[in-house]
C-alpha positions as CSV (number, residue, x, y, z in Angstrom):
1,P,204.5,-120.9,4.9
2,L,206.8,-123.0,2.8
3,D,206.2,-122.8,-1.0
4,L,206.0,-126.4,-2.4
5,G,204.6,-125.3,-5.8
6,S,204.1,-128.6,-7.7
7,R,207.6,-130.0,-6.8
8,R,208.3,-133.3,-5.3
9,E,209.4,-133.4,-1.7
10,L,211.2,-136.3,-0.2
11,F,211.2,-137.3,3.4
12,M,214.9,-137.8,3.8
13,D,215.1,-135.1,6.6
14,D,212.8,-132.9,8.6
15,Y,212.4,-130.1,6.1
16,L,208.6,-130.5,5.8
17,T,207.7,-132.1,9.2
18,A,206.6,-130.0,12.2
19,S,206.1,-132.9,14.6
20,M,206.1,-136.8,14.7
21,E,204.6,-139.1,17.2
22,N,205.6,-142.8,17.0
23,V,207.2,-142.1,13.7
24,Q,210.7,-141.9,12.7
25,I,212.9,-141.1,9.8
26,L,214.2,-144.4,8.5
27,V,217.2,-144.8,6.3
28,H,216.8,-147.5,3.8
29,P,220.4,-148.9,2.5
30,P,220.5,-150.0,-1.1
31,V,220.2,-153.6,-1.9
32,R,223.4,-155.3,-3.0
33,K,223.3,-156.7,-6.7
34,E,225.8,-158.2,-9.2
35,L,229.2,-156.8,-10.2
36,A,228.7,-154.3,-12.9
37,M,232.4,-153.9,-13.7
38,K,235.7,-155.8,-13.2
39,F,238.6,-153.4,-13.6
40,N,241.0,-156.0,-14.6
41,K,242.5,-154.7,-17.8
42,P,246.2,-154.0,-17.8
43,W,245.6,-150.1,-17.8
44,E,243.1,-150.3,-14.9
45,G,244.1,-151.9,-11.6
46,S,243.7,-151.9,-7.8
47,A,243.1,-148.4,-7.3
48,T,240.6,-147.8,-10.2
49,S,237.6,-145.8,-8.8
50,Y,235.8,-142.4,-8.8
51,N,233.1,-143.7,-11.0
52,T,230.5,-141.4,-12.7
53,V,227.2,-142.6,-14.1
54,F,224.4,-140.8,-16.1
55,F,222.0,-141.4,-18.9
56,D,222.2,-139.1,-21.9
57,G,218.7,-139.8,-23.4
58,E,220.0,-142.6,-25.5
59,T,223.0,-144.3,-23.8
60,Y,224.0,-145.2,-20.2
61,R,227.5,-143.9,-19.5
62,M,230.2,-144.7,-16.8
63,Y,233.4,-142.8,-16.5
64,Y,236.3,-143.8,-14.2
65,A,239.8,-143.2,-13.3
66,T,242.3,-146.0,-13.5
67,W,245.4,-146.4,-11.3
68,Q,247.5,-149.4,-10.5
69,A,248.6,-148.7,-7.0
70,P,251.7,-150.3,-5.5
71,N,251.2,-152.3,-2.3
72,K,254.6,-151.9,-0.7
73,G,257.1,-148.9,-0.6
74,E,257.2,-147.8,-4.2
75,A,256.5,-144.2,-4.9
76,L,253.0,-143.2,-5.9
77,T,252.8,-141.6,-9.3
78,K,249.8,-140.1,-11.1
79,E,251.6,-140.4,-14.6
80,I,250.0,-143.8,-15.2
81,M,246.7,-142.6,-14.3
82,S,243.8,-142.6,-17.1
83,A,240.3,-141.5,-17.7
84,C,238.2,-144.2,-19.2
85,C,234.6,-144.9,-20.2
86,A,232.2,-147.8,-20.6
87,F,228.7,-147.8,-22.1
88,S,225.4,-149.6,-21.6
89,D,222.0,-150.2,-23.2
90,D,220.3,-150.8,-19.9
91,G,222.4,-149.3,-17.1
92,I,223.1,-153.0,-15.8
93,H,225.2,-154.7,-18.3
94,W,228.4,-152.7,-19.2
95,K,230.9,-152.9,-22.1
96,R,234.2,-151.1,-22.8
97,P,234.3,-149.2,-26.3
98,N,237.4,-149.6,-28.4
99,L,238.3,-146.0,-28.8
100,G,241.9,-146.2,-30.4
101,L,242.5,-142.7,-28.8
102,N,245.5,-143.4,-26.6
103,P,248.0,-146.4,-27.1
104,Y,248.8,-148.5,-24.2
105,D,251.8,-150.8,-24.4
106,N,251.8,-150.1,-28.1
107,Q,248.1,-151.2,-28.5
108,D,245.3,-148.9,-29.5
109,D,242.5,-151.4,-28.5
110,N,241.4,-149.7,-25.3
111,N,238.8,-147.4,-23.8
112,I,241.2,-144.7,-22.5
113,L,239.9,-141.2,-23.0
114,F,243.2,-139.4,-22.0
115,R,246.2,-140.2,-19.9
116,R,247.8,-138.6,-16.5
117,C,244.3,-138.0,-15.2
118,Y,243.7,-138.4,-11.5
119,D,240.0,-137.7,-11.7
120,F,237.4,-137.0,-14.3
121,T,233.8,-136.5,-13.4
122,P,231.8,-135.4,-16.4
123,F,228.0,-134.6,-16.7
124,L,225.4,-134.1,-19.4
125,D,224.8,-130.3,-19.5
126,T,221.0,-129.4,-19.3
127,N,221.6,-125.7,-19.6
128,P,219.4,-124.6,-22.4
129,A,222.2,-122.3,-23.6
130,A,224.8,-124.9,-23.9
131,A,226.4,-125.1,-27.2
132,P,226.2,-128.3,-29.3
133,D,230.0,-128.9,-29.0
134,A,229.7,-128.6,-25.1
135,K,226.8,-130.9,-24.6
136,F,229.0,-132.8,-22.1
137,K,231.1,-131.0,-19.7
138,G,233.3,-132.0,-16.7
139,F,236.5,-131.3,-14.7
140,A,239.5,-133.4,-15.2
141,H,242.1,-133.4,-12.6
142,L,245.3,-133.2,-14.6
143,P,248.9,-132.4,-13.6
144,R,248.5,-128.8,-14.3
145,G,245.3,-128.6,-12.1
146,L,241.6,-128.9,-12.3
147,V,240.7,-128.4,-16.1
148,P,237.3,-127.7,-17.5
149,M,236.5,-129.9,-20.4
150,Q,233.8,-130.1,-23.0
151,S,232.7,-132.6,-25.7
152,A,229.9,-133.0,-28.3
153,D,229.9,-136.8,-27.9
154,G,231.3,-137.7,-24.6
155,V,234.4,-139.3,-26.2
156,Q,236.4,-136.6,-27.8
157,W,237.2,-134.0,-25.2
158,E,239.0,-130.6,-25.4
159,Q,239.9,-128.1,-22.8
160,M,237.5,-125.1,-22.4
161,G,238.7,-121.6,-22.0
162,K,242.4,-122.5,-23.0
163,N,243.7,-119.0,-22.3
164,Q,242.1,-118.7,-19.0
165,K,243.7,-119.2,-15.7
166,L,242.6,-122.5,-14.0
167,F,240.6,-122.3,-10.9
168,H,242.6,-122.6,-7.9
169,P,240.9,-121.9,-4.4
170,G,244.0,-121.8,-2.5
171,T,242.8,-124.4,0.0
172,L,244.8,-127.2,1.4
173,N,244.2,-130.5,-0.7
174,A,241.7,-129.0,-2.9
175,F,240.5,-131.3,-5.7
176,D,242.0,-134.5,-4.0
177,S,239.0,-136.6,-4.9
178,Q,236.0,-136.3,-7.4
179,S,235.1,-132.8,-8.1
180,N,231.4,-132.8,-8.9
181,S,229.8,-130.0,-11.2
182,F,226.6,-129.6,-12.9
183,W,224.1,-127.1,-14.4
184,S,221.7,-126.0,-11.5
185,E,218.2,-125.6,-12.7
186,S,217.2,-124.0,-9.4
187,E,220.2,-121.8,-9.1
188,Q,220.4,-121.1,-12.8
189,K,224.3,-121.3,-12.8
190,Y,226.9,-124.0,-12.7
191,V,227.9,-125.4,-9.4
192,L,231.1,-127.2,-8.3
193,Y,231.7,-129.3,-5.1
194,Y,235.3,-130.4,-4.3
195,R,237.4,-131.8,-1.4
196,V,239.4,-129.5,0.9
197,K,240.8,-129.8,4.4
198,H,239.5,-127.5,7.1
199,N,241.0,-127.6,10.5
200,G,242.8,-130.7,9.4
201,I,239.5,-132.5,8.4
202,R,238.6,-133.5,4.9
203,H,235.7,-131.2,4.1
204,V,233.7,-129.9,1.0
205,E,233.7,-126.5,-0.5
206,R,231.8,-125.1,-3.4
207,A,232.2,-122.6,-6.3
208,V,229.8,-121.2,-8.8
209,S,229.9,-120.1,-12.5
210,D,227.9,-118.6,-15.2
211,D,229.9,-120.1,-18.1
212,Y,231.8,-123.0,-16.6
213,I,235.2,-121.2,-17.1
214,H,235.3,-118.4,-14.7
215,W,234.6,-119.6,-11.1
216,V,233.9,-117.9,-7.8
217,K,234.6,-119.7,-4.6
218,D,231.5,-119.8,-2.4
219,G,232.8,-121.4,0.8
220,L,232.4,-124.6,2.8
221,I,229.1,-126.3,2.8
222,E,227.5,-126.2,6.2
223,F,225.8,-128.6,8.7
224,P,224.0,-128.4,12.0
225,K,226.1,-129.2,14.9
226,G,226.8,-132.9,15.2
227,E,226.5,-133.4,11.5
228,G,228.9,-133.3,8.6
229,P,232.6,-134.1,8.6
230,Q,234.1,-135.4,11.8
231,Q,237.5,-136.4,12.9
232,Q,236.3,-139.9,12.7
233,G,234.2,-139.7,9.5
234,Q,235.9,-137.2,7.3
235,F,234.3,-136.6,3.8
236,Y,236.6,-138.0,1.3
237,T,234.3,-137.7,-1.7
238,N,231.1,-135.8,-1.9
239,Q,229.0,-136.9,-5.0
240,I,226.6,-134.0,-4.8
241,R,224.3,-133.8,-7.6
242,P,220.6,-132.6,-8.2
243,Y,218.1,-135.4,-7.8
244,Y,216.5,-136.1,-11.2
245,R,212.9,-136.4,-9.8
246,A,213.4,-133.2,-7.6
247,P,216.2,-131.2,-9.2
248,H,215.9,-128.4,-6.4
249,I,217.1,-131.0,-3.9
250,Y,220.8,-131.8,-4.1
251,I,221.8,-135.2,-2.8
252,G,225.3,-136.4,-2.1
253,F,226.8,-139.6,-1.1
254,P,230.1,-138.7,0.8
255,A,232.5,-141.4,1.5
256,R,233.5,-141.2,5.2
257,Y,237.2,-141.7,6.1
258,T,237.8,-143.2,9.4
259,D,241.2,-144.1,11.0
260,H,241.0,-146.0,14.2
261,G,244.8,-146.6,14.1
262,Q,246.6,-149.9,15.1
263,T,244.0,-151.8,17.1
264,V,242.9,-155.4,17.9
265,S,239.9,-154.8,15.5
266,R,242.1,-153.6,12.7
267,D,243.9,-157.1,12.7
268,L,240.6,-159.0,12.7
269,L,239.3,-157.3,9.6
270,P,239.4,-159.3,6.2
271,E,242.6,-159.4,4.2
272,L,245.1,-158.8,7.0
273,E,248.1,-159.7,4.6
274,E,247.1,-157.2,2.1
275,R,246.4,-154.7,4.8
276,N,249.9,-155.2,6.3
277,K,251.5,-154.7,2.7
278,R,249.7,-151.5,2.3
279,A,250.8,-150.3,5.9
280,Q,254.4,-150.5,4.6
281,R,253.7,-147.4,2.5
282,H,252.0,-145.6,5.3
283,P,250.4,-147.0,8.5
284,R,247.0,-145.4,7.5
285,F,246.9,-147.3,4.2
286,G,246.6,-150.4,6.5
287,S,244.3,-148.9,9.1
288,V,241.7,-146.6,7.3
289,T,238.3,-147.9,6.5
290,T,235.6,-146.2,4.5
291,D,231.8,-146.2,4.1
292,S,229.2,-143.7,2.8
293,V,226.3,-141.6,4.1
294,Y,223.9,-139.4,2.3
295,I,223.5,-135.6,2.5
296,L,221.0,-133.3,1.0
297,S,220.3,-129.6,0.6
298,R,217.7,-127.3,-0.9
299,D,219.8,-124.2,-1.2
300,G,223.2,-125.9,-2.0
301,I,225.0,-124.6,1.0
302,H,223.1,-125.7,4.1
303,F,223.0,-129.5,4.3
304,R,221.5,-132.2,6.5
305,Q,223.2,-135.7,6.9
306,S,221.4,-138.9,7.2
307,N,220.9,-140.2,10.7
308,D,222.3,-143.6,10.0
309,V,225.1,-144.9,7.7
310,Y,223.9,-145.5,4.0
311,L,226.4,-147.9,2.7
312,A,228.2,-149.9,5.3
313,P,231.2,-152.5,4.7
314,G,228.8,-155.3,5.9
315,L,229.4,-159.0,7.0
316,K,231.4,-160.0,4.2
317,T,234.7,-162.1,4.0
318,K,236.5,-159.7,1.7
319,G,236.3,-156.7,-0.7
320,N,234.6,-154.0,1.6
321,W,236.8,-153.2,4.5
322,S,239.8,-151.6,2.5
323,Y,240.6,-148.0,2.4
324,G,238.6,-146.8,-0.8
325,D,235.9,-149.5,-0.6
326,N,232.2,-148.4,-0.5
327,Y,232.8,-145.2,-2.5
328,I,229.4,-144.5,-4.1
329,A,229.6,-143.3,-7.7
330,S,228.7,-139.9,-8.7
331,G,225.1,-140.1,-10.2
332,M,222.3,-142.6,-10.3
333,L,220.3,-144.4,-12.9
334,E,216.8,-145.2,-13.1
335,T,216.8,-148.8,-14.4
336,T,214.3,-151.5,-15.1
337,S,213.2,-153.6,-12.2
338,V,212.3,-157.3,-12.5
339,N,210.9,-157.5,-9.0
340,S,208.0,-154.8,-9.2
341,D,205.0,-154.2,-11.1
342,E,206.2,-150.5,-11.0
343,G,209.0,-151.7,-13.4
344,R,211.4,-149.0,-12.1
345,E,214.1,-148.7,-9.6
346,I,217.3,-146.7,-8.9
347,S,220.7,-148.2,-9.5
348,I,223.7,-146.8,-7.8
349,F,227.2,-148.2,-8.0
350,A,230.1,-148.4,-5.5
351,S,233.7,-149.6,-5.2
352,E,235.0,-152.8,-3.9
353,S,238.5,-154.5,-3.4
354,R,240.3,-151.1,-3.7
355,F,244.0,-151.3,-2.8
356,T,243.8,-155.1,-2.8
357,G,245.5,-157.3,-5.2
358,T,245.6,-156.2,-8.7
359,D,241.9,-155.6,-9.8
360,T,239.1,-153.3,-8.4
361,F,235.4,-153.9,-8.8
362,C,232.4,-151.8,-9.2
363,R,229.1,-153.2,-7.9
364,R,225.5,-152.2,-8.6
365,Y,223.0,-151.6,-5.8
366,V,219.4,-150.9,-6.2
367,L,216.8,-148.8,-4.2
368,R,213.2,-148.0,-4.5
369,V,212.6,-144.8,-6.6
370,D,212.6,-141.9,-4.0
371,G,213.6,-144.7,-1.4
372,F,216.6,-143.4,0.4
373,A,214.6,-142.8,3.6
374,S,211.0,-142.6,4.7
375,L,208.7,-141.5,7.4
376,H,208.3,-144.9,9.1
377,A,205.5,-146.0,11.6
378,K,205.6,-149.4,13.2
379,T,202.7,-151.3,14.7
380,K,201.8,-148.5,17.1
381,E,199.8,-145.9,15.3
382,G,201.8,-142.7,14.7
383,V,201.1,-139.1,13.6
384,V,203.1,-136.7,11.4
385,T,202.0,-133.0,11.2
386,T,203.7,-130.9,8.4
387,K,204.8,-127.4,8.6
388,P,202.4,-124.9,6.8
389,F,202.9,-124.6,3.0
390,V,201.3,-123.6,0.0
391,F,201.0,-125.6,-3.2
392,Q,200.0,-125.6,-6.9
393,G,198.2,-128.6,-8.2
394,K,194.9,-130.6,-8.5
395,E,195.8,-133.9,-6.8
396,L,198.1,-135.2,-4.0
397,S,200.4,-138.0,-5.0
398,L,202.1,-140.1,-2.4
399,N,205.1,-142.6,-2.8
400,V,203.9,-144.9,-0.2
401,A,204.2,-148.6,1.1
402,T,202.4,-150.5,3.8
403,S,202.2,-153.9,5.2
404,A,199.1,-155.9,4.6
405,R,197.8,-154.6,7.9
406,G,199.2,-151.2,7.6
407,T,197.1,-148.1,6.6
408,V,197.7,-144.3,6.0
409,R,195.1,-141.6,6.2
410,V,195.7,-138.0,5.3
411,E,194.1,-134.9,6.8
412,I,194.3,-131.5,5.2
413,C,194.2,-128.6,7.8
414,A,194.3,-124.9,7.7
415,A,197.6,-123.3,8.8
416,N,196.4,-123.0,12.3
417,G,195.6,-126.8,12.5
418,E,191.9,-126.8,12.0
419,V,190.7,-129.4,9.6
420,V,189.4,-128.2,6.4
421,P,185.8,-129.4,5.9
422,G,185.6,-132.4,3.4
423,F,189.3,-133.3,4.0
424,S,189.5,-134.9,7.5
425,A,191.2,-138.2,8.3
426,N,187.7,-139.9,8.8
427,E,186.8,-138.9,5.2
428,C,190.1,-140.0,3.7
429,D,189.7,-143.2,1.7
430,V,192.1,-145.6,3.6
431,I,195.3,-146.0,1.9
432,Y,197.3,-149.3,1.8
433,G,199.4,-151.2,-0.6
434,D,202.8,-150.3,-2.3
435,T,202.9,-147.7,-5.0
436,L,205.1,-144.9,-6.3
437,D,202.0,-142.8,-7.2
438,R,199.0,-143.1,-5.0
439,R,196.5,-140.4,-5.4
440,V,194.8,-139.6,-2.3
441,S,191.0,-139.2,-2.1
442,W,188.5,-138.2,0.3
443,N,185.0,-139.9,-0.1
444,G,186.2,-140.5,-3.6
445,N,187.2,-136.8,-4.4
446,R,190.7,-136.4,-5.4
447,D,190.4,-132.8,-6.4
448,V,192.5,-130.4,-4.0
449,S,192.7,-127.5,-6.4
450,S,190.3,-125.4,-4.3
451,L,193.0,-125.2,-1.7
452,A,196.0,-124.3,-4.2
453,G,197.8,-121.1,-3.1
454,R,196.2,-121.3,0.5
455,P,198.3,-122.0,3.5
456,V,197.6,-125.5,4.6
457,L,199.3,-128.3,6.5
458,L,199.0,-132.1,6.3
459,R,198.5,-134.6,9.1
460,F,199.3,-138.3,8.4
461,T,198.0,-141.0,10.6
462,M,200.2,-144.1,9.9
463,M,200.6,-147.6,11.0
464,E,203.1,-150.1,9.7
465,A,203.8,-147.8,6.8
466,D,206.6,-145.9,5.0
467,L,206.0,-142.6,3.2
468,Y,208.9,-141.7,1.0
469,S,207.7,-138.6,-0.9
470,L,204.7,-136.4,-1.8
471,K,203.9,-134.2,-4.9
472,F,201.0,-132.1,-5.8
473,E,200.3,-133.1,-9.5
474,L,199.0,-130.4,-11.9
């Protein structure tokens, strides 16, 4: 049996489910909100992107790479790129700090951390052994390669292991987008995911380290047949991070790169004039479109991909059909919701209007906590049976939502499928409503500790309902 312990499990894939009848895994795209940042400063520009967000316990932080890309035939250069930051008190409203670290046009009044940086994707290091002056870490893609950096405050950065050879995996186009790294609680090591090309297709590779300086290549991440990077749908970014409510689950939001070529549909997309200007540099700059999906893994190597697009360009007149649009930022934030009594929601951020005009935008999107996907039942009653598992805990908590008519009942069975006395569907107190933490009871009894450590399975009977996650609470 699977060993759930007291960990939270999300229904984003079929990891826990053995069978489904009249139930499907339904992807829930995030809801479009306000523009979080307008990258319109002189040192920012039309290719500013590769955003990273996280909360350090006191401050919400955003890091990004700036680049003013030419529209016509001028040569591309990384010399003018910069790593910048913005801060927020609530994860919604952002301000640039005046750092005074790097002059731009003879002025110190800017938020530039360092120059000539193609990408910078830092994180808050949760390794208990992390030194105070390395509370923040991250890789910067500088002209000399991918450089490990550390900081005590997230503003003043220095290279780690200055006398060590930089990590070069020897793979075509390695590091040519965001390189996501973090301390893995489940693996007890640092993990790095970066962009490579495999058989001509943009793909994702990973490496591991014990000290963030010495790295060992760990190979390509893997998918079942039909999932993962495809010729039309290559993975440009990866954005893989542990999910903060279930750190044993790695969730990523790869931006998919698709080039249908010079077609009639290409000429009917928004902003044709700008598209034709970009095509003067290279035809693909005028024909490529990008969107995002989600992927997840519980071992860091074997991944599953969402069965639907997660962030599509959508029916908008401009700003979302360019090469580089809909890149979801690395990281997510739990922010205050004004629309729910629960008071919480997840904010994610994505690029808009990249390679168009002179400015780029970063838009906030929101979703329910754990709400990437759900087990979804429509008006016809459905049944979901889980695989056998063992757990630790006293109460079963569900993140669940129903319609006014909808219901959910839960049955606990032995591993052979026989109902455990006292925990049948008929004895389950009917569940309806919308909550992140519904404790299941049977004739008023919520205590399931007598079954802890014993192989069991759950059978959900659902109608007009969404089940997002479960957790056995201690």
